N, C-alpha and C positions, 0 to 999 in steps of 0.2 A: 503493500500499499504504499502510495504517495503522498505527504501531508505537504501542502503548499502554503506559507504566511507571505505576507504582503511585503513583512522588512523584520529583521533580525540581527543583531549584532553579529553572530558566527553561528551558524548552524551546528558547526562541531562543537564550539563552545555550549550552544543551549543543550546536547547531548549529554557532553558528559556532566554537566551541573545535574541533569535529570537520573543521568546513574550514580551521583554521588547522593542524591538525594534518595535512592531505595529504589528507584524504577525500573522495572523490567523491558526492555526496547526490544521485540522480536525482530530477529531477523529477517530481511527484505523488506522491512521500513524503509521509508527515506524521508527527509525534513528537507524540503526544498524552497529557497526565498526567492520571492522576484527582486530583493535589494537586499546587502549587508552591509550595516555601517561601518563594522570592524573585521570582516573578513581577512583572515590569516593564510598564508602560505608558509612554506618551510624555511625554518631558522627563523621566523619570527615577521617574516616578511608580511607587509598586508597586500590584501588582493582586492585587485580591481573587480567593480560590481557594476559592470555596465547592464543596464535596461535589455533583456532579450537575453542576456546571457544563462548557462547555466551554472546554480551552485547550490549545493545538497550535500547531504551526509545519512551517514547510513551506519548500522552497529554489527559487529562482530564479535561471536561472542567464542572465545578459545576454550578447546578441548586439549586433554593431555595427549591424544593421538592424531593435531594436527600438527602439521608443518610450521616449522620456526615464523614465529610471528611477522617478522620484518619483511618476510618472502611476499606477504598481501602486498606489497607494493607493485610487484611484477602482475600478481593475481587482477591489482585493477588498475593500471597503464594496456594492460593486455585487452579487458573487458571495453574500457574506452576507446581504443585504436579499433577493435570490433563494431564499434557503436557507430564509429564515425565515418571508418572507411567507404561503405554504402553510397555516402552523401557525397562526396569530392568525383570532378568530373574526371581525374587524373591520379587516382588512388596509388602511383608512384611517389608521391610529393609526400607522402603519409611516414611518416617512422617514430620510432621509440626511442629516448635519451634516457640513460642511467640517472636516476632511479625513477623516475616513474614521471618525465615528461613526455608530452605528444609536441610531435612537431611537425608542423605544414611548412612546404619549400623552405626547411631550415630555420624557420620561426616558432617559438613557443606560441601551442595555440591552448593548452589547459595545464593545470595543475594538480598535485594531489597531494594530502596532509594526511598522515596515520599518526592519530595520538591514543595511546595505552591508558588505561583506566583499571586496572584491578585486571579480571581476565576477560575481562572485552576491548576490542579493538575499535574506536572510531574515526571510519573513514572520510577525507570531506573530499569531493571533486568542485572544480571550475573550470568550464570549458569558454572560451571565446566563442561564443556563437553566432549574434551578432555585432561585438565589436570588442575591438583591441584597446589596450593603452601602451600608450607611447613610454618605452623607457629608456632611461640613459645609456643601461649596459648592457641589452642584448635584443633583436628583433621580435616583433609582437603580430598574431595574424589572428584572424576571427573565419568563420567558414562564410561569411558574409561578403569578403573579400572576393569570392571565387566563385560561389552558388548563393543561392535563395537560401537565408540562414533558417535553419527548421524554425518549427514549433516548441518553445523549451518545453512543454508539459509531455508533447508527445515524446520527443528527445530524450525526457528522464527515462518515461516509463520503457524505451528500446534499451538503454543503458542499465536499468534495473534489472530486467532481465539477462541480459549479457552476464552482469557481475554475478549474479546467483546460479549461472552454469559455470562458471569459470572457477568460483570457489566451491562449488562442488566439483568439478574436475581436481582440484589443490587436494580437497580433502580424501578423495578417493584413490589419485595415483601420484600425489606428492610432487613434491618443486620440480622435477626433470623433466617433466612434457609443459610445465608452461615456462622455465627457463628457456627451453629448444626452440619453442614457438616465439618467445620475445625477442630472440637474438634474431630469427627470421624474419622480424620488422623492424629490427633494429639498424642504426647506421653502421656501413659495413667494416668488418673486422678491418684495423690496420689505419684506419680513420684516425688523422690528427684530433689530441682533446688535449685540454688543459684542466687539471683538478683542481680547486680551493677546500683545502680540507677542514675549514672552517675556523684557521689557528691565526690566519693571515699568510700561511705556505702556498704553495701553488708549483704543482707538479705537472710536468710537460712529457707527455709519450704519443704513444700508440694505442686506440682501444683493440684489448687482445680479449674479449668476451666476458663471461661471467663466471665464476666459480659457483663450484654445485650449490652451493648457499647463496646464491644469488649476489656475491660483492663483485663489484668491477674490479677487471684486471688491469691492469696499466701499464706498457711496455714500455721500457725506461730508454733513453739513449745509450746506455751502456749493454743495451740485451737482454737485461733482468726484468723479471715481471713482478710487480706489487698487486695485493689485493686491497682495493679501497673499503671502508664499511660504510664510510659517509660522508659528505662533500657537495661541492657543487661543480658539476661538468659542463664545459664549454667548447663547442665545435668551432671550427675556424670560421665555418656559414655565419654562425651566429653574430658574426663583427657586425 
């Protein structure tokens, strides 16, 4: 079920608050906002809330037999990829970028935020359907740049369906099939990338795939490969 509100601070924050108050949030339910006044992205960034864009959150209750929780980033980004792909005149322009960005022609189309509260993960997704922000450090895009913007409610229903199916596959078959499909939709192995690790340090090298646990593999100039567990990745085409 999708619950839509006209305005809120942050759909993720709303769901986290409800969990802390002891409320049970059924899996498969989504909270979607027409506007967010305090939307958040990764590492505390604000999220653009252009009218007509999709901004929604859902909850995933972790079980002891589930794969590691951080790989839900791969699940979510793959579900989003599958929801957007049929909307494009040229599907080859859509790629995934670690850890969970959807790129349209090398520009950022969406963002995903995972927040854990006890044994529940709150997943927030924002997609530039109708408009994209102007950012100083990277290119952005909206679906409306290349095709008619889809109806937000219909898009939300389609996305929820894809996420439900990918979540079931993750639980039944584990991370490896998700990881393989994610890599098939990502920018190519060997692509030059820069990684900011959050402490101000930057590493440059080539994309060398993902580890079995979903970490980014970065091939450095000296030929060694380093696993990156957290950080921001920039492709040369984003500049």
